[in-house]
N, C-alpha and C positions, 0 to 999 in steps of 0.2 A: 189622464187629462192632457199631459204634455205631449204624448204620442198623437193625440187628436189634433193638437195645435200645429203639428208638422204636416198635417194633411191639408189639401186645398179646400176641403169642405168646411173648415172652421171659419167663423166670421172674422172680419178684419179687426173689429174692436176688441176681440178676445186676445189678440196678439200684443196689444198696447201695453208695454212695460210689464209683461207677465212674469218674466224671470226676476227682474229687480224687485217687483212686488213680493214675490215669494221669499227671496233671500233677505232683503232688508226688513220686510214685514215680520219675518220669523224672529229677528233679533230686536224688533221694536224701533227700527230706524227708518221706516218709510217716511219720506218728507211729508209733513202735515202741519199746518198752522195750529189746528185744534187737536190736542192730544189728551188722552185720559190719564188719570193718575197711575193706573196699572201699567199702561204703556211706558210711561216715564220711569217707573220703578224697574220694569223689566229691562229697558235700555240701560239704565244705570248699573244694574246688576251685571249685565254682560260686559259693560265697560270695565268695571272693577275686576271681574274675573280675568279678562284679557290683560289688564294692567299688571296684575300680580304675576300672571304667566310670563309676560314680556320681561318684567324686572328680574324675576328669578332665573329665566333662561339666559338673559344677557350676562348676569353675574356668573352663571355656570360656564358660559362660553368663554368669557375673558379669563376666568380662572383656569380652564382646561388648556388654553393656549400656552400656558407656562410649562406644561409637561407633556402635552399631546396635541400637536397641531391638527391632526386629522379629526380628533374628537372635538376640538374647539371649533373648527369650521363646520362640522356636522351639527353643532349646537347653534352657532351664530347665524347660519343661513335661514333656518325657519324662524329664529328670533328676529332677524331683520324684517322678514315678511310680516310677522305679527306686529312689530313696532309700527310699520307703515300702515297696517290695517287699523291699529289703535288711533293713529292720526286721522285716518279716513272716517272713523266713527265719530270723532269730535267734529270734524269739518262738515260731515253730512248733517249732523244735528244742528250745528251753528248756522248753516245756510238752508235750513229746512224750508223757510218761507219762500226764498227765491227759487229753490228747486221745485217746490209745489207750484209756484206761479208758472215756471217753465213747462211743467207737465200739463197744467190746465190750458195754457195758451197753445201748446202743440196739439192737444186733443181737439180744441175748438177749430184750429186752422185745418186739421186733417179730416175731421169727421163731421163738421158742421158747415164751414165755409164752402167746402167742395161737394157737399151733399147734392146740391141741385145740378152740378156739372160733373158728376161722377160717371165718366164714360167707361167703356170696357177697357180701353187702353190704360186709363188711370187706375182702374181697379186691379189690373194685372201688375202694374208697377208697384202699387201699394202692397199687394199680396206677396210679391217676390221679395221686396225689401223687408217686410215684417217677418216672413219665414226665415230669412237669412239672419236677422237680428236675434230671433228666438233660438235658432239653431246654434249660433255662436255662443249665446249666453248659456244655454244648456250644456254645451260642450265644455266651457270653462268651469261651470259649476260641477259637472260630472267628474272632470279630471281632478279638481281639488278635493271633492268628496272621496274619490277612490284613493288618492294619495294619503289623506288623513286617516281613512279607515285602515289602510295597509300599515301605516305607522302605529296605530293604536292596537292592532291585532298582532304585530310582530313580537312583542314580549310574551304574549300568551302562546304563540306558535313555538317560540324557542323553548318555553317551559315544557310544553307537551313533548317536544323532541327529546329534551333532556330526560324527562320522566320515562320515555320509552326505552332509552338507552341505559337507564338505571344510574345516571350521574346526578350529582347535586347541582341545582341551578339557583343562581342569585336573582331574586325578583327585581325588576327595574320598571320604571315608568316609561311610557311611550316616548317622552321627550326629556332630555337632560335638563333638570331644573335644580336650583339650590333650595332644597326644602329642609325643614328641621328633621333631625335624625329620627325622632319619635314618630313622625308621620310616615316614614318609610318602613315601619315595622307593623306587624299585625297587633291589634285589630284595625289600626287606622290606615294601613296601606291601601285597601280597596278604595277608600274615599279619595286618597291622593291620586290613585290611578284614574278614577273617574274625573276628578278635577283636571288633571293634565290632559286627558283625552278630550274633555269638553272645550278646553281652550283652543284646540286645533279646529273644532267644528265652528266655533265663533269666528275664527280667522277665515275659514273657507266661506261661510255664509256672507261675511262682510265684504271680503275682497271680490267675491263673485258678484255680489249685488252692486258694489260701487263700479266695478269694471263694466258689467253689462249695462248699468245705468248710463255710463259714459258713452258706450258704443251705440246703444239704442237711441240716445239723444242725438248723436251725430247722424245716425241713420235717418231719423225723422227730419232733421234739418235738410239733409240731402234729398229726402223724399219730397219735401215742400218745394225745393228748388227744381226738382224734376217736374212736379205738377205745374209749377210756374212756366216752365218751358212748353209743356203741353198746352197751357192756356194761350201762350203767345202764338203757337201754331194754329190754334183754333180761331184766334182773332184774324189772322191772315187768310185762313181757309175760308172765312166768311166773306172775304173780298172777292173770291173766285176769279183771281187774276184780272180784276177790273179796277181801273184807275178811280181813285176817290175824287169825284168831281163836284158833287153837291155839298153844300154847307151842312146838311143834315147828316150825311155819311161821315164827313170829317169830324163833326161833333161827337157822333156815336163812337167812332174809333178813338178819339181823344179820351173819352170817358172810360173806355175799356183799358187804355194804356195807363191812365191814372190809377185805376184799381190795381193793376199789376204792379205799378211802382210802389203803391201803398203797401201791398203785401210783401214786396221785396224789402222795404224798409222795416216792416215788422219782423220778418225773418232775421234780419241783421240785428235787430234789438234783442230778440230772444237769444240768439247765438252769443252775443256779447255778454248778456246776463249769465248764461250758463258757463261760458268760458271763465268769467271772473270767479265763479263758485269753485271751479275745478282747477284753477291755476296751481295752487299749493299741492293738491293731491296728485296732479299729473307730474309736477316736478319731483316730488318725493318718490313717486312710483318709479320714474326713470332712474333716479339716483340709487334706490334700493335694488332695482333689477340689475343695474350695472355692477353693483357690489356682489350680488349673488353670482352673476356671470363670471366676474373676476375670480371669486373664490372657487367656483366650480372648475374653471380652467386650470387654476393652480393645483387643485386636487387631482384632476384628470392627468395632468402632466407629471405630478410628483408621486402619486401613489398608485397602487395596483389592487386588484381584487374587487370585492363587491362595492367598496366605497367609490370606485371609479364609475361604476354604472349608476350609483345613486346620484352622483353629481352630474352625470350626463342628463339624467332625468330632470334635475333641478334646472340645468341650462335650457332644456327644451321648454320647460314650464315657464321660465322667466321670459324667453323669447316669444312664446305664444301670447303672454300678457302684453308685452310691448307691441306685438303685431296688432292687437285689438285697438290700442290707442292710436298707432300710426295709420292703420287702415281707416279708422273713423275720421281722423283729420284729413286724410286724402280725399275721401268721397265728398266731404263738405266743400273743400277747395275746388275740386274738379267740377262739381255741379254748379258752383257759383260762377265760374268762368265760362261754363257751357252756355249760360244765358246769352252772352254776347254773340257766341257762334250761332245760336238759334235765331237770333234777330237778324244777323248778317245773311243767313241762308234763306230768310223769308223774303216775301215780295215787298220789302220796305220802299222800293222805288215807286210803288203805286200811291204812296201817301203824299199829302201836301207838305210844304216846307216846315210848318209848325210841328206836325207829328214826326217828321224826320228828325227834328232837333231833339224831341223827347227820346226817340230811339237811339240817337247818337249818345245822349247822356247815359242811357241804360248800358250801352256798350262800353262806354268809358268807365262806368262804375264796376262792371263785371271784370274789367282788366285788373282790378285790385281784388283778389279773391278773398272770400271769407275764410279765415283760418282759425285753428284752435291753438294758436301759438302761445307759448309760455316763455318766461325769461330764459335766454340763452339758446333756445332751439324751437323748432316747429314740428310737432308730431306728424310725420308723413311717411310714406313708403320709402322716400329717398333717405330719410333719417334712419329708418329700419335697415336699409341696405348698407348704410355707412357703419352701423353697429355690427352687422354681420361681417363686413369687410375688416373692421378693426379686430374683431374676435379671431377671424382667420389669420390675420397678420401676426397676432400674438402667439397663436398655436404654431405657425410656421417658424417664427423667430425662436421660440423656446425649444422646438424640436431640433433646430440646427445646432444647439449647444449640447444636446444629449450624446 
């Protein structure tokens, strides 16, 4: 199914939030105002499972820091990711009505409002944007799924190697958690192993669903703004470089401009609604990712062996997640400011003074871009570059003391 979505033959409506629907729906957290009892029970069960996993993992990590820093960091890094995922689960459920409203309004604006004016150029723009959002979502989900599966199979692989060499092996769970001693012995150990492994998949499905939901929403906001630019071009293409001289022509142009302004206002309202839902999640995501990057750099510079490669992978994964948020914020801001450029490059001088004032107001509004800003920073590629620069400076400074 998902390989089919990556092809150009798939319909545009099939791409709409397909990855978030898969990930969040599997855990019972797809935003919906009307929920069945079974969906609520399944969502609550997954929340409790992850809560127990986060609590026991944090306890094990802080305990390990007293005698083994490497083991402590190896425990706290996935625990931090799981803790932020737990927060995302709560906030997704808390804002489910607003998020459902966002999805419904985006679907209406994309696939109903533009249905009558869906030109070949618009269809190409929508197709490219939808395929990119689906591809990034599947990539994030696939990387998380591969990482969790590798962690879950690692103890089994080590046990098999030890058995082949005839040595005694101590069974361990995939992740270091503080569990009762009785649960770490047979016959209960397989259940503990399955429970520990399942907490990793809950984390993967939830953070992949939340992150892809964020990026796809940003992609749809940017897509609406691109379509708005195409509509502005179509309005002026209809003039055919002819001065608007009659009252009928001026009235028709004014009516089209008012429709565009109304849609621009609606896009801004939806963006604000979505941004308010994701403020806490975005802030927590950046804070946790910064902690993971800091811990990873400490491990890379302080230790050697396999642990160094594990933390390099952690750093790449954290930066890739940050990139999704920063790139999503960038495309929204850039396409909102591009509206002013589109108007300025059109034949605005053919309009009468009243319509020129409307166009001037639209240009002024576009100079203040629509952003996904949260307290203290604005997710953008500039922010992402600053994070990379700071990380590089830390590595260079620490290397100079070795």
